[in-house]
N, C-alpha and C positions, 0 to 999 in steps of 0.2 A: 674247829678241827684241832685235834690234839697235836702236840709237837711230834710225838712218836709216829703218828699216821702221816703227817706232812714229810717227815724225814724218810719214811718208808717209800712214799710216792716218789720222792726225789731219787732215792737209791735205786728204785726199780725203773727209773726214767719214764714214769707214766706222765708226769707233767711235760717233759720234753717232747714225748710222742704227741700229746694233746696239742701243744703249741705248733709243732711241725705240721700236724694234720690240718689244723685250722688255717694256717697260712697257705698250704698247698690247695686245700679245698676252696678257699677264697679266690686263689689265683685261677683255678679251673672254672669257677663260676663266672669270673670276669671274662675269661677267654671265650667261654660258650656264649655269653650274652652279647659279645662283640662279633664273633665270627659266624655263628649259626645264621643270624638274619641275612648275612651277605649272600648265603646260598639258598635263601628262600625256605629254610627249614621251618616246620611248624613250631608254634610256640610251646607245645607240650614237651618237646625234646629238651629245651632249656630248663623247663620246670622239673623234668624227670632227673636231670643231672643234679639239681639242688636236693631233691628228695633222697636220692641214692646216697649222696655224700653225707647228709644229715643222719640217715638211718645207719650208716656204717660207723659212725663216730663212737657209739657206746661199745659195740663189739670189739673195736680196735683197742679201746682202753682196757677192757677185760683181758684181751690177749697180751697187751704190754705188761700187765700186772703178773700174769702167769708165766710168760716166756721172756727170754733174753736173747737178743741177736749178738753172737760172739764170733771171734775169728774162726772158730771151729764149726760154726753153723748155729741153728736155732736150738737153744737148750731151755729146759725148765729153769725157773729161778733157783730151785734147790740144787740142780746139777751145776749151774753156773757158780753158785756160792761155794759148793764143795770143791770145785776145781780151781776156784780163784781166777776165773776167766774175765778179762776186761770186756766192757760193753762196746758194741759197735756204735751205739748212740751217744757215747761219751766223748768228751774232748772238744777242742777249739774248732776242729774242722766242721763238725756238725753245727756249732754255733754260727760260724761264718755262712754255711749253707742256708741256715734258717734266715739269717739277716738278708742274704741276697734275695731269697724268695719273697721276703717281706717287702723289700724295696721294689721288686718287680710288680708285686700286687698293687702296692700303693701308687706306683707310676702309671700302671694301666688304668686304675680307677680315676686318677687325676686327669689323664688324657681324655677319658670318656666323659668326665663330669665338667671339666673346666676349659678344655681346649677345643670344644665343638664349634664348628662354624655355624653361622645362621642357617645354612642349608641343611646341615646334619641335625641341628636342633629341630628344624621343621620336619625333617624326615622321621625323627624319633616320634614326633607327634602324629605323623601320618600313619606309621606302623603301630601306634598305640602301645609303645613300651610302657609297662606299669609305672605309675607315678602317684604321688599323693593326690594331685588334682584329679587324675583319672578315677581314683578310688572314691572321690567325693561326688563325681558327676554320674548322672544316669546314663546308661548305654543309649546310643543313638538309635532311633526307630526308623523304619523305612519311610515314614511320612516326613520325618525331619531331614532325611538325606535327600533334599531337593533344593534347587537354587535357580533363581533367575538373575542373569547378569544384565543390569540396565545400562543404557548408553552413558558413558562417562561424560560429564558436562565439560564443554570446551570453555575454559576461562581465559584463553589466550586473546590478545588484542586482535590478532589476525583471524578472522572467521573462516578463512580458507583452510585453517588447521582442523576444521570440524571432522574431516575424514580420519585425522590422526587419533582424536579422542574416540571416535566410533571404532576405529581399528583396534585400539587397545581393548575395548570391550569385546570386540569380535574374537580377538586372539585368546583372551582369557576364557571366553565361552568355549572355543574349540578345544582348549587344553583341558578344561574341566569335563567336557563331553567324553573324554577318554577314560574317566574314572569309573571303575566297576561299582555297581550298587549306588551310584549317585545320579539322580534324575536332574537334568539340566534343560531348562526351557530353551527352545531354539531362538536363533537370531531374529527372525521375522517377528515373532511374538513379543520378545523382549523389547525390540526396537519400536514397537507400536506405541510405547510410552515415552518416546523421546520428546523432550520439551514440555511434557505434561506434569503438572504438580498434583499427581493423584495420591490418594491415601494408600499406604502400604498394604493395608488389608485388601483393598480392592485389587491392587496389582497382584498380590499373592494369589487371590482367588481366581483372577483371570488367567494367570499363568499356571495355576495348580502347583505352587511351590510353597515351602515353609520358610524360605530365606531369600533375601535379595542382596546382591552385591552392587553397590553404587559408589560413585566417586567423581572426581574432577581432575582435569588436566590443564596445566598452565605452562605454555611453552614460550620461552624467551630466548631467541637465538638458538644456540646449541645446548641450552640447558632446559630441563623440564622438571616440573613439580607435579607429582601425582599423589593424590589422597584417595584412599579406598576404605570402605567400611562394610562389614557384613552385619546385616540387621535381621532379627527374627520377626517374621510377619505378624505373629500372634500378638505380641505386646510391644513391638518397636524397640526392644532392647538391642544394644550393640554386642554382638558376639565376638567381634574382632575389628580393629581399625589400625591404620598406620599411614604415615606420610613418607614420601621419598623425594629427596632433592638430588638429582643426578645429572650427569652429562647425557646428551641425547643418545650417544652410542651405548649407554647402559640400559636402555629401555628394555632390551630383551631379558637381561638379568632381573629387572624389576618385575616383568611379567612372570618369570619363573618363581620369584619369591612370593608374589601375591597369590598365584594359583596354589603353590605348595602350602602356604600358611592358611589359606581358606579351607583347603581339604583338612588340614590339621584341626582348625577351629570347628569344622563340622564333624570331626571325630569319625571319619570314614576310613576303614582299614584298606591298605593297599600293599600288594606284594612288591618286592623290589623292582621286578621287571616292569610292572605297571607304573611305578613311580618314575622310572627312567623315561618312559614314553611321555609322561606328563611334562617333563622339563626338556623334551627333545629340542635341540637348537633349531631355530627356523632359518635364520640368516643373520649374518653379521653386518650386512650392507644396509644401512639406514635408507638410502635412496631406493633400493630394491623393495624394501619393506613398505615404503610409502606408495610406490607404484602398485604393489599388491593390494594394499588397503583401498586405493581408489577403484581398483577393479572389483573388489568384493562389494563395495557400496553400490555398484551399478547392476548387480545381478538379481535382486529379489523380485522386481516387477515382471521379469521375463519379457521385457520389451525388446524387440529385435535390435533397434538402433543402440540401445543401452548395452545389450550383451555384446554387440560388435565392438563398441568402445571399450568395454571391460576387457575383451580379449587383447586389445592393444596394450592396455596397462599390464596385463599378466605377461605378455611377451617382452615388454621393456624390463620387467622385473627379472625375467629369465636371462636377458642379455646382461644385466648388471650383476647377477649372481647365478651362474649356471648350476649351482648346487642347491637352489631353493626349491624343495620338493612341492610345497603347497602352491607355488606359482604355476608349476606344471599342471597340477590338478585343476586350479582355477581356469587355466587356458583350455584344458580338455573339456571341462564342463561347459564352458561358453560355446565351444565349437559343436558339441553334441546337441546342446539346446537350440543353437541356431539352425541345425539340421531339422529339429523337431518343429520349430516355430516359423522359420524363414524358408529359404530355398535350399535344395540339395546341392552340396558341393563336395565331390569326392575327395578333393585335396584337403579340405578342412577335416573330414572324417579320418583320413589317413594321418593327418597331423595330430588329431586328438589321440589316436592310438599310440603314436610315438611318444607323446607327452606323458600319458598315464604310465606307460612302461618305464619311462625315464624316472618318473616320480617314485615308482616302486623300487627301482635300482638304488636310488638315493636313500629312501626311507621305507624299507620293506614292511614295517609295522604301522604305517600310516593308514588308519581306517578309512579316511576320506578317499584315498587313492584306490583302495580295493572296491569301494562302492562305485566309483567312476568306471573302473574296469568292468565291473559287472553290468553297469548301464550300457556300456559300449558293446559288450558281448551279446547282450539280450537282443540287439537289433541288427547285428552284423554277422557274427561267426561264432563257432564253437559254443553252442548253447548249453552243452553239458557242464561247462565251467561256470555258468552264471550263478547258480544257487550257492555253490561253495564260496564264491567270491563275496556274495552278499552276506553270507553267514560270517565270514572272516571279518568283513567290515564292521558288522554289529558287535562281534566279539572285541575288536580293538577299540571301537568308539561307540559304546553302548547308548550314548545320548545324541548321536548324530541322526537327526530326524530324516535327512535326505536319504540315508540308506534304507530306512523303513519305508519311506515314500516310494522309492524306485523299486524296491523288492515287492511291495504290495501291488504296484502297477504291473509288474512282471507276472506275478501269480494270477492276476485277474484274467490273463489270456490262457491260463492252463486249465484244462478240463477238470472239473470236480474240486477245484481248490479256491472257490470263492470265499469260504469261511476263513482260510489262511490269509487270503488277500485282505479281507476285512480286518483281521486281527493286526496285521502289519500297519494298515492305515490308521487304525485306532491308536496304536502305539505312537505313530508319527503325530497324530493329532494331540495326544497327551503332551508331547514334547513341543509341538508348534500349534497351540490352540488358535492362534491368530494369523495363521498363514493361509492365504487364499489358494495357493497351489495344493497344499495338503487338504484343505476343505473340499475343493473340487474333486480331487481323487477319492476322498472319503465318500462323497456322495455317490460316485460311480460304483465303488465297491459295495456300498450299502444296497444299491439297486441290484447288483449282481447276486448279492446274498439273499435277495427276496425282501429286504426291508424297504418297501416302496415308499411308504409315507415318510420314513426318516430321510430317505434319499431326496425326496422332493423338498422337504424342509431345509436340508443342508444346501441344496442347489439354489433354491429360491432366494436365499439370504446373501448369496455371493455379491451381487451387484450393489446391494444396499450397504452391506458391511464393509466391502472393500472397493470403494469407488475408483481407486487409483490402479486397480488390477485390470489391465486391458482385456484379458481373456474372460473376465467376469461377464462382459457384454456378450461374448460368444455363448456361454452357458445360458444366459438369459434368453437369447434368441432360440436356442434349442428347446427350452421349456415353453416358450411362447408358441412355437410351432406345434408342440405336442398338445397344447391346449386349444389348437385351432385358431390362433391369433396371428395371422400372417402379417398384419400391419405392425404389431408389436415386435415380431421376429425381425422384420426388415429394418425397423428403427434401431433395434439393438445391434444389428450387424453394421449399420452405419456408424454407431457409436464405437464399435470395436475397430472399424477401419480408421476412424479419426484418432482413436487412442494409440493405435499401433499400425500405421499405414504400410509398414514393410512386412507385416505378417503375411503369410502366404498359405502354408500347408492346411490350416484349418478353414480358411475362408473359401478355398477352391472346392473342398468337399461340401461346403454348405450350399453350393449351387443345386445339389441334388434335392435339398429340402423343398425346392419349388415344385418338384413333381408331386409332393404330398398334397398340394392344393390343385393339382391338375394343370399347373402352369408350365406345360411341357416346352412350349416355344420360348418362354422366358428362361427356363432352366438351360436350354441349349445355347441361348445367347450368353448366359453367364459362363458356362463352361468354355465357350469359344473365346471369350475375352482372356481368360487365364491361359488357354492353350496358345493364343497369339503371343502372350508375354513370355511363356516358358513351356514350349511344346514338349520338352523331354523330361519334365518333372514327373516323378512317379505318381504324385497325387493328381496331377492333371490327367494322366493316363487312367487312373482309377475312376475319376469323375467321368471321363469319356466312355469308359466301359459301362458304368451305370447308365449313362444316357443312351448308349446303343442298346443295352438290354431292355430298358423300359420302352424303347421304340420298337422292340421286337426283332432286333438284328443281333442275335446271339453270336453269329459268326464274326461280326465286326468286334464285338466285345471280347471274343477269345483272342484276337490278334493283339489286344492291349494288356493281356494278363502278364504279370511278373511275379517273382517269388515272394515279394513283400506285400503283395495285395492281400486284403482281408480274406481269410479262408472262406468265410460265408459267401462272399461274392464269387470267388473262384468256383466253389461247388455249384452255386446257382447257375453260373454261365455254362458249366459242363453238363448239368442236368438238362438245360434247355437245348443243348446240342445232342442229347442222348448218349453222352460219354460217361456212363455210370462207373466203369472201372477206374478211369482217371480221377473222377470225383471221390471214389471210395478211398483211393490212396491218400488224398488230402484229409479225408475224414478220420482215417485211422490214426493219423499223426496228431490232429487237433481236437477230435471229439471222440476219443476212444472210450470215454466213460458212458457214452450214449449207444455204443455198439455192442455192449455185453448182452448176454442172454442168460436167463430170461430178461425181458425188457426192464430197465431200471426205473425206479420212482423218479418222476420229473418234478423239479421245483418250479414255482411260478416264474422265476427269473430265467429258467432254462427252456421255456415253452417254444420260443421262436427257433432256437437251435435244434431242439428235438423234432419240431415240425419239419425242418429242412432235412435232417438225417432220416426221419421216417419216410419222406418222399424219395430219398436216395435209395433206401433199402427196397422200396417197392419197385423202382426202376431197375435195380440190380437183380431182380428176380427173387429176392428174399421176402416174399409176400407175408409170411407169417410174422417174421420179426418186425417188418415195417408196420403192419397193422397193429401189432401189440404196442409198439412205441407210440403210434398215433392215438391209440386209446389212452395211454398214459398222459399224453398231452391234454386230452379232454378231461381226464380225472383231475388234473392240476389246475383247471380253470379257476381263477380266484373268485371268491365269494365275498361280497360286502366291501369290495374295493372300488373306489370311484373310477369311472371309465377314463377320466383324463390322466390317470396314473399308470396307464398301460401304454407301452411304446407303440405296439401295433394292435389295432382293434379287431383284426380279421383272422386271428389264429384259429379260433374254434370253427369258423365257417370254412376255412381252408382245409382243416383236418377232416371235417365231415365230407367235404367234396372228394378228397383223396381216398376216403374209405368207401366212396360210392353212394353216400347218402346225400344226393343233390338237394332233395326237398328240405332236409334238415339244415343244410348249408344255407339255402335261401332264407329259411325261417330265422336262422341265427343272424344273418345279415340284416334282416328287417328289425330284429330286436335291438341290435347294436346301434343302428342308425336312429331308431326311435329314442334311444338314450342320449343322442346328441353327437355321436361321432360321425365325422365326415371326411377325415384326412386319410392318406395312405391308400387311396383307391388305385394308385399305380401298381401296388403289389398284386391286386386282383386283375387289373387290365393288361399287365405286361408279361405275366408268367404263362408260357406256352403250356405248362403242365395243367393249368386250370382252364384250358379252353373248353372243357366239358361243362364247367360251371357257367361260363359266359354264354354258352349255347342254350342254357335253360330259358324257357319262354318268359319266366318272370324276372330274369336277372336285371335287365335294364330298368324296368319299372321299379324294382326294389331299390336300386342304387341311385335313382333319379333325385330324390331329396338331398342325398349327400352331395351329388354333383352340383346341385343348385347352391348349397351353402358354400362349397369350395369356390365356385365361380364368383359368389358375392365377395368373398375375401380378396380374390384377385382384383375385382373391380374397385374395392375400397383402397387397396394398395396403389393401384394405378391413379386413382383420384388424388391420393396423397403424394403423388410424384415420387414413389419409393422404388421404382424400377429404373 
């Protein structure tokens, strides 16, 4: 550059304008990069600020060459020179201003670069602010954004601290489960590898994750040493590792640091509000935290005595820290599950409601609490709120398998939503592939969706895959009954009672299974034993209603009806009493998808419900609609499916009888019995609506072989001392 040009640039203040603009632009860029993320602004806004400032630089220099800012306003250079006007951009004041701006920009840069706390550095990694390292790395793929948190190894001399190391893993898992777009394997599945020295590839394959977080905990008095390492399953490389030596009261901060740094290492993007939930303070009370961890450790097997003990730990945690939201959720869960597995207790249900409401007051964005509230509402009150609460829970905690589990179970009872139910359970199973609770519910939803073979495979594996799961014996008993194996069913029920002697709700209903083999007297004895122990239990009343209905006393069954009784049983009782309008009111609420006209297509898994509704339509005087639906039932008769994969073998025969084709009904009975089916004869013998079929001259001769096989099963069970 010639001296004359440089002098002219200086005279026209072009260099001064360029320097001033550069400092101001740099300052604006630093401010936007710092402030915009605080308000959750999209990254493109900060990029746009940089682009605009760069594009404006050259036009500004051109303008500064052509024009001069003077005390009389903006003048061209020629006008300013002719009038001898001084420049506004000249003088020491402007130099001071430029200096101040430069100091501010450098200060702001230094604060962001050198004064960041470990938490803010981790936050920068989480939000993926551009960096040299980021530029070198490949973007994270959905497959990579998955993790299993293995139980941390207890290295303490006191083995009673096992729950503390387990609890650390549990809490980290819960924190990571709140991260959007990150798949986190559930506790039950991850903890299945506790104490096992398995190959990481095998663990990753079983959990369906690309990364595992493992570590160890060594506690000595009031100090704790925690090591953690994040390992890629594919090649065993360490993606991140760190050790912490802290006082015990720092354990909560350690958890926050580990979770935040793991998310950063996985390169998962998070909005500021999601990051705030990730490090939400749980409790500052170490003793309360320890009580909570002991409660959590007692929940997975769903054993009544263990859940009752877990509730005590949760309550003690609440007493020690009334602001501990997760302790309230744990207590509410234990009370609601005790209602499901043990005996009804109105006070416990009321307490569960108070606890979950308190948890949401303390932590409105706690996804676990929203799932528990939805679970409560589904069985008690205000059912319109159930689905919004489940959806909110999934939004806040996208890897919380229990929310998908309970939501899927809820949808299973909704007409026409079996596909959605299955989808929810499949998601739960992907998060908790080794959870028996999830697997048992998945099998039920598979059956409801018409996947009969898949359902049987899922259910048959429960007892062998999960021998410590008490309810696994119950499912084994159910399927043994369906196969016509009464001895196997009763032995499985004995195993269930031995594994969980305080269980009640499921065992009382299983008395009805004895009717499937014609053991009516034994079934009545079974129901009477439970009624003597708990006469006011709703499950007892339901079992008594079944018993009365099978015995032909529909009037007695009606006296035992209650709002929470299975809708199918309520409709059946009312039909046998000729109360079609009352039955129709229940059907409109629970089976609306089968009441549309013209008659809907019926799936294989809907045939029993459609048979019931078709019978109701006939009795209600809607003959054409009823007959059309019964024909749909016959059209949906499965082909090529093993007979032991159908819950009731008499659907076709019953449909033919209701349509007036008694001879075809008898022929169908004969074909089914010849194939080996012989259970569920009580469905034919006890239904007053089928009295016409029972009056057929060939009825008794046709069903005689089935009665003989059922009686043989009862004899074998008696010989084995199983009654």
